[in-house]
GUVEX-276476 format. One record per residue (C-alpha): x, y, z; residue in one letter. Coordinates in nm, 4 decimals. Layout:
<site <X; Y; Z>; A>,
...
//
This chain:
<site <0.0000; 0.0000; 0.0000>; M>,
<site <0.1259; 0.3446; -0.0861>; K>,
<site <0.0325; 0.6655; 0.0912>; I>,
<site <0.0681; 1.0219; -0.0292>; R>,
<site <-0.0042; 1.3210; 0.1908>; V>,
<site <-0.0021; 1.6584; 0.0187>; N>,
<site <-0.1363; 1.9615; 0.1994>; G>,
<site <-0.4883; 1.8804; 0.3117>; N>,
<site <-0.5235; 1.5621; 0.1090>; S>,
<site <-0.4405; 1.1984; 0.1665>; V>,
<site <-0.4295; 0.9292; -0.1018>; R>,
<site <-0.3813; 0.5569; -0.0586>; L>,
<site <-0.3155; 0.3149; -0.3436>; R>,
<site <-0.3822; -0.0531; -0.2863>; L>,
<site <-0.2403; -0.3557; -0.4687>; A>,
<site <-0.4816; -0.6363; -0.5674>; P>,
<site <-0.4006; -0.8485; -0.2604>; N>,
<site <-0.4674; -0.5473; -0.0345>; E>,
<site <-0.7997; -0.4727; -0.2045>; V>,
<site <-0.8984; -0.8376; -0.1546>; S>,
<site <-0.7949; -0.8281; 0.2111>; E>,
<site <-0.9940; -0.5092; 0.2682>; L>,
<site <-1.3077; -0.6478; 0.1026>; V>,
<site <-1.2839; -0.9867; 0.2767>; Q>,
<site <-1.1752; -0.8814; 0.6273>; T>,
<site <-1.2804; -0.5166; 0.6443>; G>,
<site <-0.9302; -0.3971; 0.7242>; N>,
<site <-0.5886; -0.3533; 0.5644>; V>,
<site <-0.2893; -0.1621; 0.6995>; S>,
<site <0.0828; -0.1089; 0.6609>; D>,
<site <0.3586; 0.0354; 0.8747>; V>,
<site <0.6753; 0.2369; 0.8219>; C>,
<site <0.9358; 0.1829; 1.0945>; Y>,
<site <1.1246; 0.4932; 1.2075>; F>,
<site <1.4087; 0.4827; 1.4620>; P>,
<site <1.1956; 0.6592; 1.7233>; N>,
<site <0.8491; 0.5180; 1.6453>; G>,
<site <0.6195; 0.3660; 1.3876>; N>,
<site <0.3951; 0.5346; 1.1334>; F>,
<site <0.0937; 0.3173; 1.0572>; T>,
<site <-0.1754; 0.3748; 0.7979>; Y>,
<site <-0.4698; 0.1748; 0.6807>; G>,
<site <-0.8203; 0.1462; 0.5461>; V>,
<site <-1.1165; -0.0120; 0.7183>; R>,
<site <-1.4762; -0.0812; 0.6367>; A>,
<site <-1.7331; 0.0958; 0.8533>; T>,
<site <-2.1088; 0.1069; 0.8850>; S>,
<site <-2.1124; 0.4837; 0.8289>; T>,
<site <-2.2674; 0.6410; 0.5201>; S>,
<site <-1.9645; 0.8538; 0.4170>; K>,
<site <-1.5887; 0.8168; 0.3995>; M>,
<site <-1.3934; 0.9674; 0.6848>; N>,
<site <-1.0457; 0.9673; 0.8329>; A>,
<site <-0.8810; 0.9774; 1.1721>; S>,
<site <-0.5290; 1.0324; 1.3006>; F>,
<site <-0.4581; 0.8920; 1.6471>; V>,
<site <-0.1215; 0.7979; 1.8016>; N>,
<site <0.0635; 0.8086; 1.4689>; G>,
<site <-0.2008; 0.6016; 1.2880>; Y>,
<site <-0.3876; 0.7351; 0.9848>; I>,
<site <-0.7085; 0.5398; 0.9392>; S>,
<site <-0.9328; 0.5866; 0.6384>; I>,
<site <-1.2904; 0.4662; 0.6845>; H>,
<site <-1.5002; 0.3574; 0.3856>; I>,
<site <-1.8661; 0.2514; 0.4083>; P>,
<site <-1.8840; -0.1274; 0.3845>; D>,
<site <-2.1684; -0.0952; 0.1336>; T>,
<site <-1.9294; 0.0780; -0.1095>; Q>,
<site <-1.6585; -0.1860; -0.0698>; L>,
<site <-1.8748; -0.4844; -0.1634>; K>,
<site <-1.7403; -0.6390; -0.4835>; G>,
<site <-1.4581; -0.3858; -0.5237>; W>,
<site <-1.2088; -0.6712; -0.5569>; D>,
<site <-1.4029; -0.8055; -0.8566>; E>,
<site <-1.5166; -0.4939; -1.0433>; N>,
<site <-1.3561; -0.2190; -1.2534>; D>,
<site <-1.4193; 0.0645; -1.0070>; K>,
<site <-1.0882; 0.2446; -0.9587>; V>,
<site <-1.1541; 0.3963; -0.6170>; G>,
<site <-1.3396; 0.6174; -0.3767>; F>,
<site <-1.3045; 0.9842; -0.2887>; E>,
<site <-1.4579; 1.2228; -0.0390>; H>,
<site <-1.3944; 1.5673; 0.1048>; T>,
<site <-1.4731; 1.5951; 0.4755>; T>,
<site <-1.6561; 1.8979; 0.6203>; P>,
<site <-1.3169; 2.0092; 0.7566>; E>,
<site <-1.1791; 2.0160; 0.4004>; G>,
<site <-0.9659; 1.6993; 0.4055>; L>,
<site <-0.9677; 1.5355; 0.0610>; F>,
<site <-0.9494; 1.1544; 0.0840>; I>,
<site <-0.8771; 0.9264; -0.2115>; L>,
<site <-0.8419; 0.5472; -0.1967>; V>,
<site <-0.7750; 0.3738; -0.5261>; E>,
<site <-0.6386; 0.0631; -0.6908>; K>,
<site <-0.2661; 0.0822; -0.7650>; D>,
<site <-0.1848; 0.0467; -1.1357>; F>,
<site <0.1483; -0.0261; -1.2992>; K>,
<site <0.3235; 0.2868; -1.4268>; C>,
<site <0.3257; 0.3554; -1.7992>; L>,
<site <0.7053; 0.3852; -1.7919>; Q>,
<site <0.8863; 0.1081; -1.5999>; P>,
<site <1.0957; 0.2329; -1.3092>; R>,
<site <1.4361; 0.0747; -1.2693>; K>,
<site <1.4248; 0.0014; -0.8971>; H>,
<site <1.0557; -0.0839; -0.8531>; E>,
<site <0.8887; -0.4215; -0.8857>; N>,
<site <0.5344; -0.3574; -1.0060>; E>,
<site <0.4527; -0.7157; -1.1055>; S>,
<site <0.1954; -0.7427; -0.8237>; H>,
<site <-0.0025; -0.4308; -0.9257>; L>,
<site <-0.3095; -0.3906; -1.1453>; Y>,
<site <-0.2501; -0.3694; -1.5185>; E>,
<site <-0.2742; -0.0084; -1.6299>; N>,
<site <-0.6016; 0.0344; -1.8234>; P>,
<site <-0.4360; 0.2768; -2.0662>; I>,
<site <-0.1940; 0.0032; -2.1799>; V>,
<site <-0.4747; -0.2465; -2.2444>; S>,
<site <-0.6590; -0.0119; -2.4848>; K>,
//
């Protein structure tokens, strides 16, 4: 899973196995280990009607309504987005292979880029 934070926006990109885990278990997360603490981020299914996010004890948690997640691992929907009342833009999407291969990145486990398959 990749995370990008830019200003007042947060974007997570999930590989196929992470999308499957999220749909099947309702939760997927990852961690980055720093010398003085861990930074954890993840996505979880909730019974709420809108996407939301929280940041507690170094953990960014994105919440997506479970009704929206049903079948996401089997359909062509790219992702979900929402802007909270506080102005935080949230985007969770499937992670596609780049159009130009990158020398030091293994993208074999990612979704095929739909632009390439046209």
